C-alpha positions as CSV (number, residue, x, y, z in Angstrom):
1,S,-15.6,16.9,3.4
2,F,-12.4,18.3,5.2
3,I,-13.8,17.1,8.6
4,I,-14.1,13.9,7.9
5,H,-10.8,13.8,6.4
6,E,-8.7,15.2,9.6
7,K,-10.8,12.6,11.3
8,T,-9.7,9.8,8.5
9,H,-6.0,10.9,9.3
10,D,-6.8,11.2,13.0
11,L,-7.4,7.0,12.8
12,N,-5.0,6.5,10.3
13,F,-2.6,7.9,13.1
14,H,-3.6,6.1,15.9
15,A,-3.8,2.6,13.4
16,F,-0.1,3.6,12.6
17,I,0.7,3.6,16.4
18,L,-1.0,0.6,17.6
19,S,0.5,-1.6,14.1
20,F,4.0,0.3,15.5
21,F,3.3,-1.7,19.1
22,L,2.0,-4.8,18.0
23,L,4.7,-5.2,15.9
24,L,7.1,-5.0,18.2
25,F,5.9,-7.6,20.2
26,T,5.0,-10.0,18.1
27,D,8.3,-12.0,17.5
28,F,7.6,-12.9,21.7
29,H,3.7,-13.1,21.5
30,P,2.9,-14.9,18.3
31,F,-0.8,-14.1,19.0
32,V,-0.8,-10.5,18.5
33,I,-0.7,-11.0,14.9
34,M,-4.5,-12.1,15.2
35,F,-5.1,-8.0,16.8
36,L,-3.7,-6.8,13.1
37,G,-6.3,-8.8,11.4
38,C,-8.7,-7.0,8.9
39,D,-11.9,-5.9,10.7
40,N,-13.9,-7.1,7.9
41,M,-12.2,-4.4,5.4
42,K,-13.6,-4.2,2.0
43,I,-10.8,-4.6,-0.7
44,G,-11.6,-4.2,-4.4
45,I,-10.1,-6.0,-7.0
46,A,-9.9,-5.7,-10.4
47,S,-7.7,-6.9,-13.9
48,D,-7.3,-7.1,-17.7
49,H,-7.1,-10.4,-19.0
50,R,-3.4,-11.0,-18.4
51,G,-3.9,-10.0,-14.9
52,Y,-6.4,-12.6,-14.4
53,Q,-4.7,-16.0,-13.1
54,M,-3.1,-13.3,-10.1
55,K,-6.7,-11.9,-9.3
56,T,-8.0,-15.1,-8.5
57,K,-5.1,-16.2,-6.3
58,I,-4.8,-12.9,-4.6
59,V,-8.9,-13.1,-4.2
60,K,-8.9,-16.5,-2.4
61,Y,-6.0,-15.6,0.0
62,L,-8.0,-12.2,1.1
63,Q,-11.2,-14.0,1.4
64,K,-9.4,-16.9,3.4
65,K,-8.2,-14.0,5.9
66,H,-11.9,-12.6,6.0
67,Y,-11.4,-9.2,4.1
68,E,-14.8,-8.7,1.9
69,V,-13.4,-8.6,-1.7
70,I,-15.5,-7.1,-4.4
71,D,-14.5,-8.3,-8.3
72,Y,-14.6,-5.2,-10.4
73,G,-13.7,-7.6,-13.4
74,T,-12.9,-9.2,-16.2
75,K,-15.0,-12.6,-14.9
76,D,-12.3,-14.7,-17.3
77,G,-8.8,-14.9,-18.4
78,K,-9.9,-16.4,-21.7
79,E,-10.8,-13.5,-24.3
80,S,-9.0,-9.8,-24.8
81,V,-10.8,-7.1,-23.0
82,D,-9.1,-3.3,-22.5
83,Y,-7.7,-2.5,-18.9
84,P,-8.9,0.7,-18.6
85,D,-12.5,-0.7,-18.4
86,F,-12.0,-2.2,-15.6
87,A,-9.3,0.6,-13.7
88,F,-12.0,3.1,-14.2
89,A,-14.9,0.8,-12.3
90,L,-12.3,-0.2,-9.6
91,G,-11.2,3.7,-9.4
92,E,-15.1,5.0,-8.8
93,A,-15.4,2.5,-6.6
94,V,-12.7,3.4,-4.2
95,R,-13.2,7.1,-4.9
96,D,-17.1,6.1,-3.9
97,H,-15.7,4.7,-0.5
98,I,-17.5,1.7,-1.7
99,V,-14.4,-0.4,-1.1
100,E,-11.3,1.0,1.4
101,Y,-8.4,0.0,-0.7
102,G,-8.3,-1.4,-4.4
103,I,-5.5,-3.9,-5.9
104,A,-5.2,-3.3,-9.7
105,I,-3.3,-6.2,-12.4
106,C,-2.6,-5.7,-15.5
107,G,0.5,-7.5,-18.2
108,S,3.2,-5.0,-16.3
109,G,0.6,-3.1,-14.0
110,I,1.6,0.7,-15.4
111,G,-1.1,0.9,-18.3
112,I,-3.9,-0.2,-15.1
113,S,-2.4,2.2,-13.1
114,I,-2.5,4.8,-15.3
115,A,-6.3,4.7,-15.6
116,C,-7.2,4.2,-12.3
117,N,-5.1,7.6,-11.6
118,K,-7.8,9.2,-13.8
119,V,-10.5,8.6,-11.4
120,D,-10.4,12.1,-8.8
121,G,-9.3,10.9,-5.6
122,V,-7.3,7.4,-6.4
123,R,-3.6,7.3,-5.7
124,C,-2.7,4.1,-7.3
125,A,1.0,3.4,-7.1
126,H,2.3,0.7,-9.3
127,V,4.5,-1.1,-7.2
128,S,7.1,-4.0,-7.4
129,T,8.6,-4.7,-4.2
130,I,7.8,-4.4,-0.4
131,K,9.7,-1.9,0.0
132,E,7.8,0.5,-2.3
133,T,4.7,-0.7,-1.3
134,K,5.5,0.6,2.2
135,M,6.4,3.7,1.3
136,T,3.3,4.2,-0.6
137,R,1.5,4.1,1.8
138,I,3.0,5.9,4.4
139,D,4.5,8.9,2.6
140,N,1.3,8.5,0.0
141,D,-1.5,7.2,1.7
142,A,-2.1,5.2,-1.6
143,N,-5.7,4.2,-2.1
144,V,-5.0,1.8,-4.9
145,I,-2.0,-0.5,-5.9
146,A,-1.3,-1.7,-9.2
147,I,0.7,-5.0,-10.4
148,S,2.3,-7.3,-12.4
149,G,0.0,-10.2,-13.6
150,A,3.8,-12.2,-14.4
151,M,5.3,-11.6,-10.4
152,A,5.7,-14.6,-8.5
153,S,2.5,-15.1,-6.5
154,F,4.7,-15.3,-3.0
155,K,5.9,-12.1,-4.0
156,A,2.4,-10.6,-4.9
157,L,1.0,-11.4,-1.9
158,D,3.6,-10.4,0.6
159,I,3.1,-7.1,-1.3
160,V,-1.2,-6.9,-0.5
161,D,-0.2,-8.1,3.3
162,A,2.1,-4.9,2.9
163,F,-0.2,-2.8,1.1
164,L,-3.3,-3.5,4.1
165,K,-1.2,-3.7,7.1
166,T,1.0,-0.6,6.6
167,P,-0.6,2.5,7.9
168,F,-0.1,6.0,6.3
169,S,2.0,7.8,8.6
170,N,-0.4,11.1,9.4
171,G,3.3,13.0,8.7
172,E,2.4,17.1,8.1
173,R,4.5,17.3,4.9
174,H,2.7,14.2,3.5
175,V,-0.6,15.2,4.4
176,R,0.0,19.0,2.9
177,R,1.5,17.0,0.0
178,I,-1.3,14.6,-0.6
179,Q,-4.1,17.9,-0.3
180,K,-2.0,19.5,-3.0
181,I,-2.7,16.8,-5.4
182,T,-6.6,16.8,-3.8
183,D,-7.0,20.7,-4.5
184,Y,-5.6,20.2,-8.3
185,E,-8.4,17.3,-8.8
186,R,-10.7,19.8,-7.4
187,R,-9.8,22.8,-9.1
188,H,-9.3,20.9,-12.5
189,H,-12.1,18.6,-12.8
190,R,-13.9,18.5,-15.7
191,D,-17.7,16.8,-16.0
192,A,-17.6,14.5,-18.7
């Protein structure tokens, strides 16, 4: 498990370096943007009824960019539902490596982020700006983001792009801090 974790960080570091150099040249060579694609990355997404409309827009957007998207519900926005049900399903998919990253949406983004973070191994950040999104990837290696369903669509799509294209820095202090979180989860894990 630790060896796999170490290899993942090595890959993330190489992706970070590659992305950095590619981004340097995108102003001069627009075709380089193609190399920042998704490589069939699998993304999980979930929402409650208040996030449903935003979720459908994000799913269509990601599919156009050739991401494989797995929808963990809700399946329609007409009936009031409880966001924890969908947050747990998404969190478990991230934890079990069924998907690489997750996107969670509710009315404010706050409740669903709290629920996602109850799943061991999930590092869900409630974000509302591109800067927050990039920082949570660079510093915290967030594997899920939570956003508000009331956010402007163009802003939400920019945040999704930033989340999926920003690599973890693999900085020693960040790795150490994330490992402390993982260790705490292992020590205090309680089976139902």
